[in-house]
TITORGU-728604 format. One record per residue (C-alpha): x, y, z; chain. Coordinates in steps of 0.05 Angstrom, whole numbers, plus 32768, in hexadecimal, padded with zeros to 4 digits. Each point is the difference from the previous one (the first is absolute). Layout:
BEGIN
> X,Y,Z,A
...
//
This chain:
BEGIN
> 7FBB,810D,7F65,A
> 7FF2,7FD6,7FC3,A
> 8006,7FB6,800D,A
> 8044,7FE2,7FEE,A
> 801B,7FBA,8000,A
> 803E,7FD5,8004,A
> 8005,7FB5,7FFD,A
> 8040,7FF4,8026,A
> 8039,7FD7,7FE4,A
> 7FDE,8002,7FBC,A
> 7FE4,7FBC,8010,A
> 8045,7FE1,7FFA,A
> 7FE4,7FBB,8003,A
> 7FDF,800F,7FBE,A
> 803C,801A,7FDB,A
> 7FFD,7FE7,7FB8,A
> 8032,7FCE,7FE6,A
> 8021,8002,7FBB,A
> 7FFE,7FB4,7FFA,A
> 7FD5,7FE8,7FC6,A
> 7FC3,7FD7,8012,A
> 7FC1,7FE2,7FE3,A
> 7FB9,800C,8017,A
> 7FE0,7FC5,8025,A
> 7FDB,7FD0,7FD2,A
> 7FC0,800E,8026,A
> 8002,8049,7FEC,A
> 7FDC,8011,7FBF,A
> 801D,8025,7FC4,A
> 7FDD,802D,7FCF,A
> 8008,8012,7FB7,A
> 8000,804A,7FEF,A
> 7FD9,7FEF,7FC1,A
> 7FC7,7FDE,8026,A
> 7FBE,8025,7FF8,A
> 7FF1,7FF2,804A,A
> 8046,8016,8016,A
> 7FE4,802D,8038,A
> 7FDA,7FC6,801F,A
> 803C,7FD3,7FF9,A
> 802B,8033,8024,A
> 7FCC,8009,8037,A
> 7FFA,7FB5,800C,A
> 804A,7FF3,8001,A
> 8012,803C,802B,A
> 7FCD,7FE7,8033,A
> 801C,7FB9,7FFB,A
> 8047,8018,800B,A
> 7FED,802C,803D,A
> 7FD7,7FC9,8020,A
> 8038,7FCD,7FF8,A
> 8031,802B,8027,A
> 7FDF,7FE9,8041,A
> 8034,7FC9,7FFE,A
> 804A,7FFE,7FEB,A
> 800F,8002,7FB6,A
> 8043,7FDC,7FF8,A
> 8003,800C,7FB5,A
> 8009,804A,800E,A
> 8024,7FFA,8042,A
> 7FC6,801F,8026,A
> 7FE7,7FF1,8046,A
> 7FB7,8009,8013,A
> 7FE3,8046,7FFC,A
> 7FC9,7FF2,8032,A
> 8012,801A,8030,A
> 8030,8032,7FE1,A
> 8035,8019,8030,A
> 800D,804C,7FFE,A
> 8038,8017,802E,A
> 7FE6,8047,800B,A
> 7FC9,802B,7FE6,A
> 7FF4,804B,800A,A
> 7FBE,8022,7FF3,A
> 8009,804B,8007,A
> 7FD1,8031,8021,A
> 7FC3,8012,7FD8,A
> 7FEB,8045,7FEA,A
> 7FBC,7FFC,8022,A
> 7FE7,7FDE,8040,A
> 803A,7FCF,8005,A
> 803C,8029,8018,A
> 802B,7FC7,8017,A
> 8038,7FD9,7FDF,A
> 7FF9,7FB5,8005,A
> 803F,7FD6,8005,A
> 7FF6,7FB5,7FF8,A
> 8035,7FCB,800B,A
> 8003,7FB5,7FF5,A
> 7FC2,8003,7FD5,A
> 7FDF,7FC2,7FE4,A
> 7FCF,800C,7FC8,A
> 7FCB,7FCA,7FFA,A
> 7FCF,7FF6,7FC7,A
> 8029,801C,7FC6,A
> 7FFA,7FC0,7FD8,A
> 7FB5,7FFB,8006,A
> 7FF5,8035,7FCB,A
> 7FC6,7FF9,7FCF,A
> 8015,8022,7FBF,A
> 7FC4,8023,7FE2,A
> 8020,8017,7FBF,A
> 8045,8008,7FE3,A
> 8020,8016,7FBF,A
> 8042,8014,7FE2,A
> 800D,8042,7FDC,A
> 803C,7FED,7FD6,A
> 800B,8046,7FE5,A
> 8003,801F,8045,A
> 8022,7FC2,801E,A
> 7FCD,7FFC,8037,A
> 7FD6,7FC9,8020,A
> 7FBF,8018,801E,A
> 7FD9,7FD3,802F,A
> 7FC7,8004,8032,A
> 7FFC,7FCF,803A,A
> 7FDB,7FF5,8041,A
> 8020,7FE3,803E,A
> 7FC9,7FE8,8030,A
> 802D,8008,803D,A
> 8044,8022,8004,A
> 801D,8001,8045,A
> 803F,8023,8019,A
> 8019,7FE5,8042,A
> 803D,8019,8024,A
> 801B,8032,8032,A
> 7FF2,804B,7FFE,A
> 8015,8041,801E,A
> 7FD8,8041,7FF8,A
> 7FF8,8044,801F,A
> 7FD3,8039,7FEB,A
> 7FB7,800F,7FF7,A
> 7FC7,7FDA,7FDE,A
> 7FBE,8024,7FF7,A
> 801B,8036,802F,A
> 800B,7FCC,8036,A
> 8047,7FF6,801B,A
> 801C,7FBA,7FF4,A
> 8040,7FDF,8015,A
> 8014,7FB8,8005,A
> 802C,7FC7,7FEB,A
> 7FF4,7FB5,7FFE,A
> 7FDC,7FCC,7FD6,A
> 7FCF,8016,7FCB,A
> 7FD1,7FE5,7FCB,A
> 7FE5,8026,7FC5,A
> 7FCC,7FD9,7FD7,A
> 7FE9,8018,7FBB,A
> 7FC0,7FDE,7FEA,A
> 7FEC,7FF7,7FB7,A
> 803A,802A,7FE9,A
> 7FF8,8016,7FB8,A
> 8043,800F,7FE1,A
> 800E,801D,7FBC,A
> 8047,7FF0,7FE9,A
> 8029,8029,7FCE,A
> 8041,7FDA,7FF1,A
> 8031,8022,7FD2,A
> 8039,7FD8,7FE3,A
> 803B,8003,7FD0,A
> 8027,7FCC,7FDA,A
> 8046,7FEA,8011,A
> 802F,7FD4,7FD7,A
> 802B,7FCB,8020,A
> 8027,7FC9,7FDE,A
> 7FD8,8006,7FC1,A
> 7FBC,7FFD,8021,A
> 7FCD,8036,800F,A
> 7FE4,8009,8046,A
> 7FCF,8030,8021,A
> 8011,802B,803C,A
> 7FCD,8028,8027,A
> 8012,804A,8002,A
> 7FC4,801A,8026,A
> 7FC4,7FE3,8024,A
> 7FC6,802C,8016,A
> 7FC0,7FEA,8022,A
> 7FBF,801D,8018,A
> 7FE1,7FDF,803D,A
> 7FB6,8001,8013,A
> 7FEE,7FD4,803B,A
> 7FB8,7FF2,8011,A
> 8012,8003,804A,A
> 803E,8008,802C,A
> 8008,7FE3,8046,A
> 8036,801E,802C,A
> 801A,7FDF,8040,A
> 803A,8021,8024,A
> 8014,7FE0,8042,A
> 8024,8023,8039,A
> 7FE8,8047,7FF0,A
> 800F,8033,8036,A
> 8032,7FD1,8023,A
> 7FCC,7FCA,8008,A
> 7FC6,802A,801A,A
> 7FC9,7FD0,7FEA,A
> 7FC6,8030,8005,A
> 8022,8037,7FD8,A
> 801B,7FCD,7FCE,A
> 7FBC,7FE0,7FF6,A
> 7FE0,8044,7FF6,A
> 8033,8015,7FCB,A
> 7FF9,7FBE,7FDB,A
> 7FB5,8009,8001,A
> 8006,8047,7FE4,A
> 8030,7FE7,7FCA,A
> 7FD1,7FC9,7FEA,A
> 7FC1,802C,8003,A
> 8024,8031,7FD2,A
> 802A,7FCE,7FD9,A
> 7FED,801B,7FBB,A
> 8017,8047,8012,A
> 803F,7FE6,8022,A
> 8014,7FD4,7FC5,A
> 7FF0,8036,7FCE,A
> 8031,802E,8022,A
> 803A,7FCF,7FFD,A
> 7FEC,7FDF,7FBE,A
> 803A,801F,7FDB,A
> 8032,7FDF,802F,A
> 7FE0,7FBC,7FF9,A
> 7FFB,8005,7FB4,A
> 8049,8013,7FF8,A
> 8016,7FCA,8031,A
> 7FD8,7FCA,7FDD,A
> 8018,8019,7FBC,A
> 8048,7FF5,8017,A
> 7FEE,7FBB,801B,A
> 7FDF,7FEB,7FBF,A
> 803A,801B,7FD7,A
> 8032,7FD7,8028,A
> 7FD5,7FC2,7FFA,A
> 7FF9,8007,7FB4,A
> 804B,800B,7FFA,A
> 800B,7FBD,8023,A
> 7FE3,7FDF,7FC1,A
> 8002,802A,7FC1,A
> 804B,800E,7FFB,A
> 800E,7FB5,8008,A
> 7FD1,7FE5,7FCB,A
> 800A,8010,7FB6,A
> 7FC5,8023,7FDE,A
> 7FFA,7FC6,7FCE,A
> 7FF4,7FD1,803A,A
> 7FC8,802B,801B,A
> 7FDD,8012,7FBF,A
> 7FFD,7FCC,7FC9,A
> 8007,802F,7FC5,A
//
């Protein structure tokens, strides 16, 4: 089965507000006419992401590090990972440590394209799973930790314009990502009803074959993170007028 995804409750804590707001003074702005517009966008996107490690009262935002995700489903892969992964009470650490490599806006296509690297993305929460991984049966529920090291992410953010009270705003309509981690570390506690030997062996197998395991469920992770990023962007863009983001 091809990997599928759901981020439960649509990250209700991140639901966008219609109240108008201003960007924090510490966030930079760019002019569309600047010859180095792409570098300005890159620098300011990185600055904005990095600053979200603490509350942003100007936008009514709490910290995004860690980011709370009520539930996360990663469906069974079509290859060696034939097991659906159900995560609950997930905390995502490291999202705001992104280093933005490049970024630019395609105004005609209404799309922002960026490349970033997160040195350490960590999902921590509770899991349940049952199925087979690399032909080995696996069953368990309990605490888990999935660490994605040097995660390279390419972002494709599509947007449209909305008019409200005589001002123009941006709203994200789609957010797709590709994810390429340098290494993935899996740790699932309480596998096989707490059988430590079996659990340790399965965790060892997962980590020795982490590239193949992640490749098989990549689609689920990419779609899940795309939804997460879409919700985060829509916490800001529909609240701040375009003229307050771009200076011309």
